[in-house]
BARO-200681 format. One line per field, with one value per residue (C-alpha): residue number from 0; z, y, x. Coordinates in steps of 0.1 Angstrom, whole numbers, plus 5000, padded with zeros to 4 digits. Layout:
! BARO-200681
resi	(NUM:...)
Z	(Z:...)
Y	(Y:...)
X	(X:...)
! end
This chain:
! BARO-200681
resi	(0:1:2:3:4:5:6:7:8:9:10:11:12:13:14:15:16:17:18:19:20:21:22:23:24:25:26:27:28:29:30:31:32:33:34:35:36:37:38:39:40:41:42:43:44:45:46:47:48:49:50:51:52:53:54:55:56:57:58:59:60:61:62:63:64:65:66:67:68:69:70:71:72:73:74:75:76:77:78:79:80:81:82)
Z	(3641:3603:3590:3567:3537:3543:3550:3530:3528:3506:3478:3465:3444:3412:3395:3367:3370:3348:3359:3340:3349:3330:3328:3345:3375:3402:3415:3450:3431:3414:3449:3462:3432:3440:3476:3467:3445:3469:3499:3516:3514:3528:3502:3529:3525:3487:3467:3430:3406:3367:3341:3349:3379:3414:3431:3419:3441:3452:3444:3408:3379:3359:3328:3346:3343:3308:3313:3286:3278:3286:3310:3337:3372:3399:3435:3468:3502:3518:3547:3576:3575:3537:3544)
Y	(7020:7029:7054:7083:7064:7038:7058:7042:7074:7090:7064:7060:7029:7035:7048:7075:7107:7134:7171:7200:7233:7261:7264:7297:7278:7268:7233:7242:7246:7213:7200:7216:7200:7166:7168:7171:7143:7119:7120:7151:7141:7172:7193:7191:7156:7154:7152:7153:7148:7142:7128:7141:7165:7142:7171:7199:7230:7245:7278:7272:7272:7245:7262:7266:7228:7226:7203:7198:7183:7144:7147:7122:7130:7109:7113:7102:7106:7131:7114:7136:7132:7124:7087)
X	(8623:8624:8649:8643:8655:8631:8601:8572:8550:8578:8572:8607:8601:8625:8596:8598:8581:8572:8575:8572:8588:8602:8639:8641:8628:8652:8662:8647:8613:8617:8621:8590:8570:8587:8576:8539:8541:8561:8539:8555:8592:8611:8629:8660:8661:8659:8693:8690:8716:8721:8745:8778:8768:8760:8743:8720:8722:8686:8695:8705:8682:8674:8692:8723:8727:8713:8684:8662:8628:8629:8662:8665:8675:8682:8667:8681:8675:8701:8716:8732:8769:8771:8771)
! end
């Protein structure tokens, strides 16, 4: 049986995606956009990070992390228990 991290329909293949949002939008809003692009990957399974910040919190805005145009974020599958 496949684990959550290996669900093929989530299309996590190391690709680079481009998403445009206003800096006043929340990290949660970004996760919702990614859910649509990645074939329905639930937002509660997404873990976003950027240089120097391993975990972006859903309630914070993109401006709170000083994210600028062209900023690269990493997306990982959140695993229960932090493992």
